[in-house]
Residue frames relative to the residue before (quaternion, step in Angstrom):
aa qw qx qy qz dx dy dz
M 1.0000 0.0000 0.0000 0.0000 0.00 0.00 0.00
A 0.4762 -0.6885 0.4687 0.2821 3.57 -0.82 0.97
R 0.2594 -0.7485 0.5923 0.1473 3.53 -1.04 0.85
E 0.0253 -0.7909 0.6107 -0.0284 3.52 -0.87 1.03
S 0.3774 -0.7181 0.5400 0.2243 3.55 -1.31 0.24
E 0.0150 -0.7612 0.6472 0.0391 3.53 -1.25 0.52
F 0.3013 -0.7644 0.5513 0.1445 3.55 -1.15 0.67
L 0.1385 -0.7708 0.6183 0.0661 3.57 -0.98 0.94
A 0.3104 -0.7571 0.5477 0.1745 3.57 -0.62 1.14
L 0.0077 0.8031 -0.5931 0.0571 3.59 -0.87 1.00
D 0.4388 -0.6473 0.5369 0.3166 3.56 -1.14 0.57
D 0.7275 -0.4661 0.2740 0.4225 3.58 -1.27 0.31
R 0.6535 0.5263 -0.3219 0.4385 3.59 0.95 -0.87
S 0.6792 0.4790 -0.2831 0.4787 3.56 0.89 -0.94
L 0.6321 0.5446 -0.3344 0.4382 3.56 1.01 -0.81
R 0.6525 0.5051 -0.3186 0.4665 3.60 0.96 -0.83
A 0.6442 0.5222 -0.3239 0.4554 3.59 1.02 -0.79
V 0.6759 0.4942 -0.2929 0.4617 3.58 0.98 -0.84
I 0.6865 0.4786 -0.2950 0.4611 3.59 0.90 -0.87
G 0.2163 -0.8089 0.5154 0.1823 3.58 0.89 -0.95
P 0.6815 -0.4757 0.3520 0.4306 3.59 -1.26 0.25
N 0.8434 0.0021 -0.0436 0.5355 3.57 -0.81 1.04
S 0.5983 -0.6066 0.3349 0.4023 3.60 1.14 0.76
R 0.2724 0.8064 -0.4889 0.1909 3.59 1.22 0.48
H 0.6580 0.5279 -0.3299 0.4237 3.60 0.92 -0.84
V 0.6841 0.4589 -0.3042 0.4785 3.59 0.83 -0.90
A 0.6001 0.5583 -0.3712 0.4364 3.61 1.07 -0.61
L 0.6417 0.5153 -0.3221 0.4678 3.60 1.00 -0.79
I 0.6670 0.4913 -0.3040 0.4704 3.60 0.95 -0.88
E 0.6367 0.5296 -0.3273 0.4549 3.58 0.96 -0.85
D 0.6844 0.4895 -0.2858 0.4585 3.56 0.89 -0.93
A 0.6630 0.5253 -0.3111 0.4333 3.59 1.00 -0.79
F 0.8312 0.2270 -0.0780 0.5015 3.58 0.88 -0.91
K 0.4272 -0.7322 0.4470 0.2858 3.60 1.29 0.23
V 0.4430 0.6430 -0.4889 0.3889 3.53 0.87 1.04
L 0.3433 -0.6838 0.5934 0.2499 3.54 -1.36 0.16
I 0.0708 -0.7989 0.5972 0.0038 3.56 -0.73 1.09
E 0.0135 -0.7928 0.6085 -0.0331 3.54 -0.81 1.07
A 0.2527 -0.7606 0.5814 0.1403 3.56 -1.21 0.55
P 0.0916 -0.8490 0.5196 0.0298 3.60 0.20 1.25
G 0.6760 -0.4319 0.3032 0.5143 3.57 1.30 -0.24
G 0.8256 0.1866 -0.1522 0.5104 3.56 -0.82 1.00
G 0.8027 -0.1165 0.0778 0.5797 3.58 1.25 0.12
V 0.4597 -0.6532 0.5126 0.3149 3.56 -1.25 -0.43
S 0.2603 -0.7230 0.6141 0.1797 3.53 -1.24 0.56
I 0.1749 -0.7765 0.6006 0.0755 3.56 -1.01 0.87
N 0.0637 -0.7938 0.6048 0.0076 3.55 -0.75 1.08
G 0.4467 0.6701 -0.5021 0.3152 3.58 -0.80 1.04
G 0.7157 -0.4071 0.3309 0.4610 3.55 -1.32 -0.20
T 0.7110 -0.4911 0.3009 0.4034 3.55 -1.25 0.46
R 0.7127 0.4452 -0.2675 0.4715 3.58 0.75 -1.02
D 0.6468 0.5198 -0.3265 0.4527 3.59 0.97 -0.84
R 0.6449 0.5098 -0.3248 0.4676 3.59 0.98 -0.79
A 0.6404 0.5318 -0.3273 0.4471 3.57 1.00 -0.82
N 0.6576 0.5000 -0.3097 0.4708 3.59 0.98 -0.84
A 0.6569 0.4983 -0.3099 0.4735 3.58 0.93 -0.88
R 0.6377 0.5310 -0.3207 0.4567 3.58 1.00 -0.83
A 0.6419 0.5232 -0.3248 0.4568 3.60 1.02 -0.79
V 0.6480 0.5028 -0.3224 0.4726 3.60 0.97 -0.83
I 0.6516 0.5148 -0.3118 0.4617 3.58 0.92 -0.91
A 0.6425 0.5248 -0.3261 0.4532 3.58 0.96 -0.83
G 0.6465 0.5200 -0.3173 0.4592 3.57 1.04 -0.76
L 0.6527 0.5043 -0.3117 0.4717 3.58 1.01 -0.81
V 0.6344 0.5238 -0.3229 0.4679 3.56 1.02 -0.79
A 0.6377 0.5315 -0.3282 0.4507 3.58 0.99 -0.84
R 0.6457 0.5047 -0.3197 0.4755 3.59 0.99 -0.80
A 0.6572 0.5129 -0.3145 0.4541 3.58 0.91 -0.89
E 0.6657 0.5116 -0.3022 0.4513 3.59 0.97 -0.84
K 0.6674 0.4759 -0.2965 0.4901 3.58 1.19 -0.51
G 0.5494 -0.6364 0.3807 0.3850 3.57 1.29 0.01
A 0.4749 0.6770 -0.4398 0.3503 3.59 1.24 0.20
E 0.5096 -0.6058 0.5110 0.3349 3.53 -1.22 0.56
V 0.2040 -0.7694 0.5961 0.1049 3.58 -1.01 0.84
N 0.0512 0.8062 -0.5853 0.0698 3.58 -0.71 1.08
E 0.7547 -0.3951 0.2619 0.4535 3.56 -1.32 -0.03
A 0.5984 0.5646 -0.3685 0.4328 3.60 1.05 -0.65
D 0.6360 0.5204 -0.3275 0.4664 3.57 1.05 -0.74
V 0.6380 0.5214 -0.3250 0.4642 3.57 1.01 -0.80
R 0.6711 0.4889 -0.3030 0.4678 3.59 0.87 -0.92
A 0.6425 0.5138 -0.3301 0.4628 3.59 0.99 -0.79
G 0.6516 0.5139 -0.3126 0.4622 3.58 0.99 -0.81
I 0.6282 0.5245 -0.3301 0.4704 3.57 1.04 -0.78
G 0.6528 0.5149 -0.3142 0.4583 3.58 0.96 -0.84
L 0.6494 0.5082 -0.3192 0.4669 3.58 0.99 -0.80
A 0.6608 0.5086 -0.3146 0.4536 3.57 0.91 -0.89
R 0.6641 0.4973 -0.3079 0.4657 3.59 0.94 -0.83
G 0.7213 0.4374 -0.2432 0.4789 3.56 1.08 -0.71
G 0.5314 -0.6452 0.4087 0.3665 3.57 1.24 0.14
G 0.2129 0.8223 -0.5032 0.1591 3.56 1.19 0.61
G 0.3829 -0.7662 0.4501 0.2524 3.53 1.13 -0.54
K 0.6537 -0.5579 0.3661 0.3569 3.49 -1.27 0.56
A 0.6336 0.5550 -0.3500 0.4099 3.59 0.95 -0.82
S 0.6897 0.4812 -0.2968 0.4524 3.58 0.87 -0.92
L 0.6630 0.4929 -0.3147 0.4674 3.58 1.10 -0.57
N 0.7796 0.3975 -0.1784 0.4498 3.57 0.97 -0.81
D 0.7649 0.3516 -0.1957 0.5030 3.59 1.14 -0.33
P 0.1533 0.8171 -0.5432 0.1174 3.61 0.71 0.98
M 0.4951 -0.6179 0.5207 0.3193 3.54 -1.31 0.39
A 0.1586 -0.8261 0.5379 0.0549 3.59 -0.56 1.15
L 0.2219 -0.7294 0.6312 0.1425 3.53 -1.25 0.64
P 0.2629 -0.8162 0.4937 0.1445 3.64 -0.37 1.17
V 0.4500 0.7150 -0.4316 0.3162 3.60 0.78 0.96
G 0.5328 0.6626 -0.4153 0.3236 3.61 1.12 -0.31
K 0.4820 -0.6752 0.4648 0.3093 3.58 -0.92 0.83
R 0.7119 0.3759 -0.2515 0.5373 3.60 1.26 -0.33
G 0.7603 -0.2886 0.1692 0.5568 3.57 1.22 0.43
A 0.7304 -0.4206 0.3009 0.4461 3.53 -1.32 0.11
I 0.3544 -0.7028 0.5771 0.2179 3.56 -1.17 0.68
V 0.0513 -0.8181 0.5708 -0.0471 3.54 -0.55 1.22
P 0.4987 -0.6542 0.4618 0.3317 3.63 -0.86 0.83
K 0.3886 -0.7524 0.4973 0.1884 3.52 -1.01 0.88
T 0.7839 0.2135 -0.1058 0.5733 3.60 1.19 -0.45
N 0.6576 -0.4829 0.3883 0.4285 3.57 -1.28 0.23
A 0.6365 0.5324 -0.3347 0.4465 3.59 0.98 -0.80
Q 0.6518 0.5017 -0.3216 0.4691 3.59 0.96 -0.79
A 0.6323 0.5224 -0.3340 0.4645 3.60 1.01 -0.74
R 0.6600 0.4888 -0.3074 0.4806 3.60 0.98 -0.83
Y 0.5998 0.5669 -0.3462 0.4460 3.58 1.13 -0.69
L 0.6727 0.4795 -0.2977 0.4784 3.59 0.89 -0.90
E 0.6211 0.5255 -0.3406 0.4712 3.59 1.06 -0.69
T 0.6336 0.5229 -0.3214 0.4710 3.58 1.05 -0.77
L 0.6450 0.5200 -0.3187 0.4604 3.58 0.95 -0.87
A 0.6884 0.4928 -0.2809 0.4521 3.57 1.01 -0.82
S 0.7764 0.3969 -0.1879 0.4521 3.58 1.00 -0.74
C 0.7525 0.3678 -0.2020 0.5076 3.62 1.19 -0.34
E 0.4885 -0.6566 0.4921 0.2966 3.55 -1.07 0.77
L 0.7748 0.1392 -0.0759 0.6120 3.57 1.13 -0.69
S 0.0241 -0.8102 0.5845 -0.0373 3.56 -0.65 1.16
F 0.1830 -0.7412 0.6343 0.1217 3.52 -1.23 0.62
G 0.0510 -0.7641 0.6427 0.0229 3.56 -0.96 0.97
V 0.0804 0.8268 -0.5450 0.1138 3.57 -0.27 1.24
G 0.4239 0.6885 -0.5188 0.2778 3.53 -1.13 0.66
P 0.7477 -0.4398 0.2672 0.4196 3.56 -1.31 0.06
A 0.6633 -0.4902 0.3922 0.4074 3.51 -1.34 0.29
G 0.7852 0.3687 -0.2527 0.4285 3.53 -1.20 0.58
T 0.5515 0.6271 -0.3974 0.3803 3.61 1.23 0.13
G 0.5416 -0.6645 0.3801 0.3474 3.60 1.25 -0.04
K 0.3744 0.7664 -0.4709 0.2252 3.60 1.22 0.13
T 0.6947 0.4413 -0.2804 0.4940 3.61 0.97 -0.78
F 0.6407 0.5326 -0.3301 0.4437 3.59 0.92 -0.85
L 0.6990 0.4606 -0.2831 0.4680 3.59 0.84 -0.92
A 0.5964 0.5416 -0.3666 0.4654 3.59 1.10 -0.61
A 0.6601 0.4919 -0.3021 0.4806 3.59 0.97 -0.87
A 0.6503 0.5131 -0.3212 0.4590 3.60 0.98 -0.81
Y 0.6609 0.4955 -0.3157 0.4669 3.57 0.93 -0.85
G 0.6487 0.5096 -0.3187 0.4668 3.60 0.95 -0.83
A 0.6475 0.5155 -0.3174 0.4628 3.59 1.00 -0.83
S 0.6405 0.5195 -0.3333 0.4569 3.59 1.02 -0.74
L 0.6381 0.5083 -0.3283 0.4761 3.62 1.02 -0.74
L 0.6521 0.5212 -0.3125 0.4533 3.56 0.99 -0.85
R 0.6716 0.5017 -0.2981 0.4564 3.57 0.90 -0.90
R 0.7092 0.4442 -0.2614 0.4810 3.58 1.02 -0.75
G 0.4898 -0.6864 0.4170 0.3394 3.59 1.27 -0.04
Q 0.4280 0.7111 -0.4610 0.3141 3.61 1.21 0.38
V 0.7422 0.1325 -0.1452 0.6407 3.56 1.33 -0.19
D 0.4799 -0.6776 0.4818 0.2802 3.56 -1.22 0.49
R 0.8156 0.1264 -0.0222 0.5642 3.55 1.14 -0.66
L 0.2339 -0.6972 0.6535 0.1793 3.49 -1.34 0.46
V 0.0690 -0.8143 0.5761 -0.0179 3.57 -0.48 1.23
I 0.0849 -0.8032 0.5896 -0.0002 3.56 -0.74 1.10
T 0.0793 0.7995 -0.5899 0.0805 3.56 -0.82 0.96
R 0.0831 0.7769 -0.6212 0.0605 3.54 -1.25 0.49
P 0.6008 -0.5026 0.4351 0.4439 3.58 -1.22 0.22
A 0.4243 -0.7537 0.4430 0.2357 3.58 -0.67 1.08
V 0.7867 0.0378 -0.0166 0.6160 3.57 1.02 -0.75
E 0.6655 -0.5582 0.3238 0.3752 3.53 -1.18 0.61
A 0.7904 0.3566 -0.1827 0.4634 3.59 0.84 -0.91
G 0.7974 -0.1812 0.1122 0.5645 3.60 1.22 0.04
E 0.5911 -0.5977 0.4297 0.3297 3.52 -1.34 0.15
K 0.2785 0.7842 -0.5077 0.2230 3.63 0.77 0.99
L 0.0764 0.8480 -0.5137 0.1057 3.54 0.18 1.34
G 0.4836 0.7319 -0.4117 0.2469 3.57 1.20 -0.43
F 0.6708 0.5185 -0.3158 0.4260 3.59 1.02 -0.70
L 0.5858 0.5842 -0.3825 0.4113 3.60 1.20 -0.31
P 0.4736 -0.6819 0.4680 0.3027 3.64 -0.98 0.73
G 0.7127 0.4879 -0.3266 0.3838 3.56 -1.31 0.31
D 0.6318 -0.5127 0.4149 0.4073 3.52 -1.39 -0.01
L 0.7698 -0.3725 0.2300 0.4646 3.58 -1.30 0.00
N 0.6578 0.5123 -0.3270 0.4448 3.60 0.87 -0.90
E 0.6734 0.4975 -0.2984 0.4582 3.59 0.96 -0.88
K 0.6352 0.5194 -0.3274 0.4686 3.58 1.14 -0.60
V 0.7560 0.4314 -0.2057 0.4472 3.56 0.90 -1.00
D 0.5754 0.6581 -0.3765 0.3066 3.59 0.98 -0.84
P 0.6430 0.5237 -0.3677 0.4208 3.67 0.84 -0.73
Y 0.6777 0.4882 -0.2950 0.4640 3.59 1.07 -0.67
L 0.7143 0.4169 -0.2354 0.5105 3.56 1.25 -0.43
A 0.2472 0.8171 -0.4941 0.1646 3.59 1.24 0.29
P 0.6586 0.5028 -0.3473 0.4392 3.67 0.83 -0.77
I 0.6412 0.5141 -0.3256 0.4675 3.60 1.04 -0.73
W 0.6764 0.4830 -0.3069 0.4638 3.59 0.86 -0.92
E 0.6209 0.5291 -0.3476 0.4622 3.59 1.00 -0.71
A 0.6549 0.5060 -0.3121 0.4665 3.57 0.97 -0.85
L 0.6926 0.4734 -0.2881 0.4617 3.59 0.83 -0.95
N 0.6255 0.5219 -0.3443 0.4667 3.61 1.01 -0.70
D 0.6563 0.5025 -0.3030 0.4743 3.56 1.05 -0.79
I 0.6971 0.4800 -0.2655 0.4617 3.57 1.06 -0.77
L 0.8181 0.2592 -0.0963 0.5043 3.56 0.75 -1.10
G 0.4784 -0.6106 0.4774 0.4128 3.56 1.11 -0.67
A 0.5784 -0.6401 0.3820 0.3314 3.57 -0.92 0.92
E 0.6530 0.5251 -0.3285 0.4357 3.62 0.95 -0.80
D 0.6628 0.4922 -0.3088 0.4722 3.59 0.94 -0.87
V 0.6293 0.5300 -0.3353 0.4590 3.58 1.00 -0.79
Q 0.6800 0.4832 -0.3003 0.4626 3.59 0.85 -0.93
R 0.6329 0.5296 -0.3346 0.4550 3.60 0.98 -0.80
R 0.6881 0.4709 -0.2839 0.4735 3.58 0.92 -0.88
R 0.6052 0.5306 -0.3585 0.4729 3.60 1.10 -0.57
D 0.6534 0.5181 -0.3127 0.4548 3.57 0.96 -0.88
K 0.7000 0.4526 -0.2573 0.4888 3.60 1.09 -0.72
G 0.5102 -0.6617 0.4118 0.3636 3.59 1.26 -0.17
E 0.4581 0.6867 -0.4485 0.3428 3.59 1.26 0.25
I 0.7395 0.2025 -0.1571 0.6224 3.57 1.24 -0.43
E 0.0023 -0.8176 0.5709 -0.0746 3.54 -0.65 1.16
A 0.0782 -0.7863 0.6119 0.0353 3.56 -1.04 0.80
A 0.1384 0.7800 -0.5982 0.1207 3.54 -0.98 0.85
P 0.5274 -0.6013 0.4786 0.3624 3.59 -1.14 0.52
I 0.6668 -0.5304 0.3432 0.3953 3.56 -1.17 0.56
A 0.5958 0.5898 -0.3693 0.4010 3.59 1.04 -0.71
F 0.6887 0.4829 -0.2775 0.4642 3.60 1.14 -0.63
M 0.5455 0.6187 -0.4002 0.3994 3.60 1.26 0.03
R 0.5131 0.6788 -0.4150 0.3220 3.58 1.18 -0.50
G 0.8255 0.2428 -0.2045 0.4667 3.54 -1.02 0.93
R 0.6182 0.5645 -0.3465 0.4231 3.60 1.24 -0.16
T 0.2003 -0.7148 0.6458 0.1785 3.54 -1.33 0.33
L 0.1935 -0.8061 0.5549 0.0702 3.57 -0.55 1.19
S 0.0018 -0.8193 0.5698 -0.0639 3.56 -0.16 1.33
H 0.8480 0.0983 -0.0969 0.5118 3.56 -1.20 0.71
A 0.5357 0.5990 -0.4016 0.4392 3.54 1.00 0.92
F 0.2788 -0.6833 0.6335 0.2326 3.52 -1.33 0.35
V 0.1374 -0.8290 0.5420 0.0099 3.56 -0.52 1.23
I 0.1245 -0.7691 0.6245 0.0541 3.56 -0.91 0.99
V 0.0998 -0.7596 0.6414 0.0412 3.57 -0.75 1.10
D 0.0860 -0.8421 0.5324 -0.0057 3.57 -0.19 1.31
E 0.8150 0.1918 -0.1804 0.5162 3.59 -1.24 0.54
A 0.1747 0.8559 -0.4723 0.1174 3.55 1.12 0.75
Q 0.5111 0.6396 -0.4379 0.3715 3.61 1.17 -0.23
N 0.7089 0.4392 -0.2546 0.4897 3.58 1.22 -0.44
T 0.4684 0.5996 -0.4905 0.4248 3.57 1.15 0.56
S 0.4373 -0.6449 0.5457 0.3084 3.55 -1.19 0.51
R 0.6781 -0.4654 0.3539 0.4454 3.57 -1.24 0.16
L 0.6606 0.5062 -0.3117 0.4586 3.59 0.96 -0.85
Q 0.6440 0.5144 -0.3230 0.4650 3.58 0.98 -0.80
M 0.6525 0.5207 -0.3189 0.4488 3.56 0.93 -0.89
K 0.6562 0.4971 -0.3192 0.4694 3.59 0.86 -0.88
M 0.6486 0.5304 -0.3199 0.4423 3.57 0.94 -0.88
V 0.7253 0.4397 -0.2744 0.4531 3.61 0.74 -0.99
L 0.6260 0.5385 -0.3494 0.4429 3.61 1.03 -0.67
T 0.7117 0.4475 -0.2570 0.4767 3.57 1.04 -0.72
R 0.4731 0.6454 -0.4593 0.3855 3.61 1.22 0.37
L 0.4725 0.7021 -0.4364 0.3056 3.61 1.21 -0.33
G 0.0952 -0.7946 0.5989 0.0280 3.54 -0.87 1.04
E 0.7850 -0.3227 0.2394 0.4716 3.55 -1.31 -0.22
G 0.8505 0.1425 -0.1234 0.4910 3.57 -0.95 0.93
A 0.5489 0.6217 -0.3927 0.3975 3.59 1.22 0.30
R 0.1258 -0.7446 0.6497 0.0875 3.52 -1.32 0.49
M 0.1228 -0.8033 0.5810 0.0454 3.56 -1.14 0.59
V 0.0834 -0.7518 0.6501 0.0728 3.54 -1.20 0.67
V 0.1828 -0.7705 0.6070 0.0661 3.55 -0.96 0.98
T 0.0460 -0.8179 0.5734 -0.0093 3.59 -0.65 1.10
G 0.2591 0.7708 -0.5579 0.1658 3.55 -1.13 0.59
D 0.3464 -0.7062 0.5816 0.2073 3.51 -1.36 0.23
P 0.3347 -0.7854 0.4829 0.1948 3.61 -0.24 1.21
S 0.6421 0.5262 -0.3367 0.4444 3.60 1.18 -0.34
Q 0.7274 0.3888 -0.2399 0.5120 3.62 1.25 -0.09
I 0.1837 0.7917 -0.5513 0.1884 3.56 0.81 1.05
D 0.1810 -0.8132 0.5492 0.0655 3.57 -0.74 1.10
L 0.4135 0.7144 -0.4725 0.3090 3.60 1.24 0.12
L 0.5904 -0.5719 0.4260 0.3780 3.58 -1.16 0.57
N 0.7558 0.1867 -0.1210 0.6159 3.56 1.15 -0.70
P 0.3024 -0.8000 0.4864 0.1787 3.63 -0.03 1.25
R 0.6277 0.5577 -0.3483 0.4168 3.60 1.08 -0.57
D 0.6080 0.5416 -0.3538 0.4602 3.58 1.30 -0.12
S 0.3693 0.7575 -0.4779 0.2478 3.62 1.25 0.04
G 0.3966 -0.7349 0.5041 0.2202 3.55 -0.73 1.07
L 0.6058 0.5693 -0.3646 0.4195 3.58 1.09 -0.59
A 0.6760 0.4869 -0.3011 0.4640 3.58 0.81 -0.97
H 0.6554 0.5137 -0.3067 0.4609 3.57 0.98 -0.86
A 0.6684 0.5034 -0.3054 0.4545 3.60 0.91 -0.91
L 0.6368 0.5264 -0.3326 0.4547 3.57 0.96 -0.80
R 0.6694 0.5175 -0.3047 0.4372 3.55 1.00 -0.80
I 0.7967 0.3426 -0.1776 0.4651 3.59 0.85 -0.88
L 0.7385 0.4295 -0.2346 0.4637 3.62 1.19 -0.40
R 0.4135 0.7620 -0.4434 0.2275 3.57 1.24 -0.32
D 0.7843 0.3282 -0.1664 0.4994 3.62 0.93 -0.85
V 0.4318 0.6934 -0.4678 0.3374 3.59 1.24 0.27
K 0.5423 -0.6314 0.4434 0.3325 3.59 -0.96 0.87
G 0.7950 0.2888 -0.2323 0.4803 3.57 -0.96 0.94
V 0.6356 0.4970 -0.3229 0.4947 3.58 1.33 -0.04
G 0.0631 -0.7952 0.6029 0.0174 3.56 -0.94 0.93
V 0.1321 -0.7931 0.5929 0.0441 3.57 -1.00 0.84
L 0.0219 -0.7701 0.6375 0.0055 3.56 -0.89 0.96
E 0.1330 -0.8018 0.5814 0.0373 3.56 -0.63 1.16
F 0.2428 -0.7693 0.5794 0.1161 3.56 -0.65 1.16
E 0.2152 -0.7664 0.5929 0.1219 3.56 -1.22 0.55
A 0.7510 -0.4080 0.2624 0.4479 3.57 -1.30 0.15
Q 0.6745 0.5097 -0.3153 0.4311 3.60 0.95 -0.80
D 0.6214 0.5458 -0.3416 0.4465 3.60 1.28 -0.19
V 0.4438 0.6942 -0.4603 0.3307 3.61 1.27 -0.04
V 0.0660 -0.8132 0.5782 0.0029 3.57 -0.79 1.06
R 0.4565 0.7124 -0.4424 0.2973 3.61 1.23 -0.11
H 0.7484 -0.2102 0.1957 0.5979 3.58 0.81 -1.00
A 0.5930 -0.5921 0.4027 0.3681 3.57 -1.02 0.75
M 0.6331 0.5442 -0.3357 0.4363 3.59 1.04 -0.74
V 0.6029 0.5662 -0.3634 0.4288 3.60 1.05 -0.72
E 0.6394 0.5175 -0.3337 0.4605 3.59 0.94 -0.83
R 0.6685 0.4969 -0.3113 0.4574 3.59 0.90 -0.87
I 0.6295 0.5287 -0.3321 0.4625 3.58 1.06 -0.75
V 0.6574 0.5111 -0.3080 0.4602 3.58 0.91 -0.95
R 0.6559 0.5122 -0.3160 0.4557 3.58 0.92 -0.87
A 0.6444 0.5227 -0.3267 0.4525 3.59 0.97 -0.81
Y 0.6706 0.4800 -0.3008 0.4790 3.59 0.95 -0.85
D 0.6306 0.5288 -0.3366 0.4576 3.59 1.01 -0.78
A 0.6548 0.5111 -0.3098 0.4626 3.57 0.97 -0.86
D 0.6489 0.5107 -0.3177 0.4659 3.57 1.00 -0.81
A 0.6474 0.5100 -0.3193 0.4678 3.60 1.00 -0.82
A 0.6414 0.5343 -0.3248 0.4445 3.57 1.02 -0.79
R 0.6611 0.4875 -0.3069 0.4808 3.58 1.14 -0.59
G 0.4462 -0.7404 0.4167 0.2813 3.55 1.30 -0.12
R 0.3772 0.7285 -0.4947 0.2868 3.57 1.17 0.52
P 0.3953 -0.7064 0.5218 0.2690 3.62 -0.81 0.87
A 0.5288 -0.6205 0.4694 0.3393 3.57 -1.10 0.69
P 0.4899 -0.6650 0.4642 0.3198 3.62 -0.93 0.78
D 0.4300 -0.6635 0.5481 0.2729 3.55 -1.16 0.67
L 0.3215 -0.7939 0.4836 0.1800 3.58 -0.33 1.27
E 0.6383 0.5144 -0.3414 0.4597 3.58 1.22 -0.30
D 0.6023 0.5400 -0.3539 0.4694 3.57 1.28 -0.16
P 0.4235 -0.7265 0.4714 0.2658 3.65 -0.47 1.10
A 0.6287 0.5566 -0.3472 0.4175 3.56 1.07 -0.62
A 0.6649 0.5068 -0.3055 0.4557 3.56 1.20 -0.51
A 0.5384 0.6431 -0.4025 0.3667 3.57 1.22 -0.30
């Protein structure tokens, strides 16, 4: 196939986003599509076959779109763009993402088509489910969307809850007040909110009661009105817990339930409230479900490969080895 060159004019900001630190971004694109990308000044030149150049151009266009929206561009964005281009995601999906203007380092923009559909689900449904493997951004985007509603005054509170421990809600033996007991279990949420709003803003809003965290056991008997509620790690709720927390929704409230059905830590996995809720609520009016897959992992390229390996093993129906059995070692 004949190799030809084309030049894409870029401003300085877009050019820096496309090149990346130590030219890492262009190296990823070059390796993915077997093209040569150079930056002679004022833009980039792409040398390669017709289809390879088109794929590289689509990824570059997506990175430029993120930069123009004020979003931070990193390697995860490059890998996500490469995946979209390989899957025929098309220029529109790469260039027209739904942005949340709340990130302390710029707007938060979905990295994949699945993430964009997830944000659309959050915007259009009173109750949303985001389920799938680790690293797909389901919890981070839920926190970002809730923070955006809070900042715009569309809700009065951001309420975060989850099963506190794998085998039950036994927090009494832990030292400290409720926040000190619960915070270690909510570390991923606090990390996300600190990254989105900044640690000082998060602490100020917690002190004012605008951001609240509590284990699911503490939700019983409450009515959550004018709030955005995040139920995280929901695969480890029981059916009774799930029904209880879902029925806390009050006037002007919205809720998102996140979890990974493949990582149930309950003694009886068939008691998972998440799996049960997905089965009986999927077609209920006002409920939206977004299921992420291995190709939607944006945390690290290795995470996607790990998820795929486990999915393949599960598909073969191999039982997990008993690590306490010497014969399994």
